[in-house]
C-alpha positions as CSV (number, residue, x, y, z in Angstrom):
1,M,121.9,91.1,77.4
2,P,120.9,94.5,76.1
3,K,117.5,94.6,74.5
4,R,117.4,95.6,70.8
5,P,115.2,98.6,70.4
6,R,112.0,98.1,68.6
7,D,112.2,99.0,64.9
8,G,112.5,102.8,64.6
9,A,113.2,103.4,68.3
10,G,116.9,103.4,68.4
11,D,119.5,105.4,70.4
12,R,117.6,108.7,70.6
13,S,120.8,110.6,71.2
14,R,122.2,109.6,67.8
15,T,119.2,109.1,65.5
16,T,117.9,111.8,63.2
17,E,114.4,110.6,64.2
18,S,114.3,112.9,67.2
19,K,111.9,115.5,68.6
20,Q,114.4,118.3,67.8
21,P,114.8,119.6,64.2
22,A,118.0,118.0,63.0
23,G,118.6,118.2,59.3
24,P,116.8,116.4,56.5
25,R,113.6,114.5,57.3
26,S,113.3,112.3,54.3
27,R,115.4,110.8,51.6
28,R,113.9,113.1,49.1
29,E,115.0,116.1,51.1
30,T,118.4,114.5,51.7
31,A,119.0,114.0,48.0
32,A,118.2,117.7,47.4
33,K,120.7,118.7,50.0
34,K,123.4,116.4,48.6
35,R,123.2,118.0,45.1
36,G,124.5,121.3,46.5
37,R,127.0,119.7,49.0
38,G,130.1,119.3,46.8
39,A,133.4,117.8,47.6
40,T,133.3,118.6,51.3
41,G,130.1,116.6,51.7
42,K,131.7,113.6,49.8
43,A,134.7,113.7,52.2
44,A,132.4,113.8,55.2
45,A,130.4,110.8,53.8
46,A,133.6,108.9,53.2
47,A,134.6,109.5,56.8
48,R,131.4,108.1,58.2
49,P,132.0,104.7,60.0
50,R,130.9,101.6,58.1
51,S,127.3,100.9,58.9
52,Q,124.7,98.1,58.6
53,V,121.6,99.0,56.5
54,E,118.2,97.8,57.7
55,H,115.2,98.2,55.5
56,S,111.7,98.4,56.9
57,A,108.2,99.3,55.7
58,G,105.1,100.7,57.4
59,G,101.7,102.2,56.9
60,I,99.9,105.4,57.4
61,V,96.5,103.9,58.0
62,V,93.4,106.0,57.4
63,R,89.7,105.4,57.8
64,A,86.8,107.4,56.6
65,T,84.2,109.0,58.9
66,G,80.8,110.6,58.3
67,E,82.5,113.8,57.2
68,A,84.6,113.5,54.0
69,D,87.2,116.0,55.2
70,Q,87.7,114.4,58.7
71,P,89.4,111.0,58.2
72,L,90.9,109.3,61.2
73,V,94.6,108.3,61.3
74,L,95.9,105.3,63.3
75,L,98.9,105.8,65.6
76,I,100.6,103.2,67.8
77,R,102.5,103.7,71.1
78,D,105.7,101.7,71.4
79,S,107.6,100.4,74.4
80,Y,109.4,103.8,74.8
81,D,106.0,105.6,75.0
82,N,106.6,107.2,71.6
83,W,103.7,107.6,69.2
84,G,104.3,106.7,65.6
85,F,103.1,104.4,62.8
86,P,103.2,100.6,62.6
87,K,106.3,99.4,60.7
88,G,108.8,96.6,60.7
89,H,111.5,94.7,58.9
90,I,111.1,93.6,55.3
91,E,111.7,89.8,55.1
92,S,114.1,88.3,52.6
93,G,112.5,88.4,49.1
94,E,109.4,90.2,50.4
95,P,108.1,93.2,48.4
96,A,108.1,96.4,50.5
97,Q,104.3,97.0,49.9
98,R,103.5,93.5,51.2
99,A,105.7,94.0,54.2
100,A,104.0,97.3,55.0
101,V,100.5,95.6,55.0
102,R,101.8,92.6,56.9
103,E,103.4,94.7,59.6
104,V,100.3,96.8,60.0
105,E,98.1,93.8,60.3
106,E,100.4,92.1,62.9
107,E,100.9,95.2,65.0
108,T,97.3,96.5,65.0
109,G,95.1,93.5,64.3
110,L,93.5,95.2,61.4
111,S,92.8,93.5,58.1
112,S,91.3,94.2,54.6
113,L,93.5,97.2,54.0
114,E,93.7,98.9,50.6
115,M,97.0,100.0,49.3
116,H,97.2,103.6,47.9
117,G,100.9,103.9,47.1
118,L,104.2,105.1,48.6
119,V,104.0,108.2,50.7
120,D,107.7,108.7,51.5
121,T,110.9,107.0,52.4
122,I,112.8,108.3,55.5
123,D,116.0,107.2,57.1
124,W,117.9,107.7,60.3
125,W,121.0,106.4,62.2
126,F,121.4,104.8,65.6
127,R,123.8,102.6,67.5
128,F,123.1,99.2,68.8
129,R,125.7,97.2,70.7
130,G,128.4,99.5,69.3
131,R,127.3,99.0,65.7
132,L,126.1,101.9,63.6
133,I,122.8,101.1,62.0
134,H,121.3,103.0,59.0
135,K,117.6,102.5,59.1
136,V,115.6,103.1,55.9
137,C,111.8,102.9,56.0
138,D,109.2,103.1,53.2
139,F,105.8,104.3,54.3
140,Y,102.6,103.5,52.3
141,L,99.2,105.0,52.5
142,L,96.7,102.3,53.5
143,L,92.9,102.8,53.7
144,V,90.5,100.7,55.7
145,Q,87.9,99.3,53.3
146,P,84.3,100.3,54.0
147,G,82.3,97.8,56.0
148,T,85.3,96.1,57.7
149,S,86.2,96.2,61.4
150,V,88.2,99.1,62.8
151,E,88.8,97.4,66.1
152,T,92.5,97.2,67.0
153,T,94.6,94.8,69.0
154,P,98.0,96.1,69.9
155,Q,100.8,93.6,69.5
156,L,101.9,93.5,73.1
157,A,104.7,91.0,72.3
158,E,106.4,93.7,70.2
159,G,106.0,96.3,72.9
160,I,103.1,98.1,71.4
161,S,100.9,99.2,74.2
162,A,98.2,101.2,72.4
163,C,96.5,101.8,69.1
164,E,94.5,105.0,68.7
165,W,92.4,106.5,65.9
166,L,92.8,110.3,65.8
167,P,91.8,113.2,63.6
168,Y,94.6,114.5,61.4
169,D,95.4,117.6,63.5
170,T,95.5,115.7,66.7
171,A,97.6,112.9,65.2
172,L,100.1,115.4,63.8
173,E,100.5,116.9,67.3
174,R,100.7,113.5,69.0
175,L,103.5,112.1,66.8
176,S,106.8,111.9,68.7
177,Y,109.2,112.5,65.8
178,A,109.5,115.4,63.3
179,N,110.1,113.1,60.3
180,A,106.9,111.1,61.1
181,K,105.0,114.4,61.1
182,A,106.4,115.2,57.6
183,V,105.3,111.7,56.4
184,L,101.7,112.3,57.8
185,T,101.6,115.7,56.1
186,R,102.4,114.1,52.7
187,A,99.9,111.3,53.3
188,Y,97.2,113.8,54.1
189,A,98.1,115.7,50.9
190,M,97.8,112.5,48.9
191,L,94.4,111.8,50.4
192,T,92.8,115.2,50.1
193,G,94.6,116.8,47.2
194,A,96.0,119.5,49.4
195,Q,99.5,120.9,49.1
196,A,102.3,119.3,51.1
197,D,102.2,122.2,53.6
198,G,98.5,121.4,54.3
199,S,97.1,124.3,52.3
200,S,94.4,123.6,49.6
């Protein structure tokens, strides 16, 4: 029986969540592109095979250090050896914000996280057992509250083999996917007041 890929790690030949630049990286950018697409784009969308939509939520987890401008970002390594952010399926009736906190706690062992709002929503496509899946994921900025433990415990049962705290620049380089890099850039801008491109 084929193993279903862990959330966010689909058929890498078909997903837009790839290491190669391949079109829009967030729903915000996708919407901007659609506005100028016209009838041709609508026809192409109508021709897309029927798909199943799956909604997930995750967290960009940050903790303070002794230097105000050097926060550390938490990345996880999945069963495909890709580095990204903790995330997972939203349960029926569960608010996306709560799902993001729950998934981070389950996958990393952290607790006492402080919600700081939505960073971005990204989406990508992949195939599983011949079915086209449209994955949509909301990412929230979560801060570790002062005085709480920053020790992590990877959720091995879900294929997570490592959790690592990294400086922003190192985390940006380590991330496996271009759209994840864009999300981290936005989160850093929210945290520091910098522009989305990283400038001040």
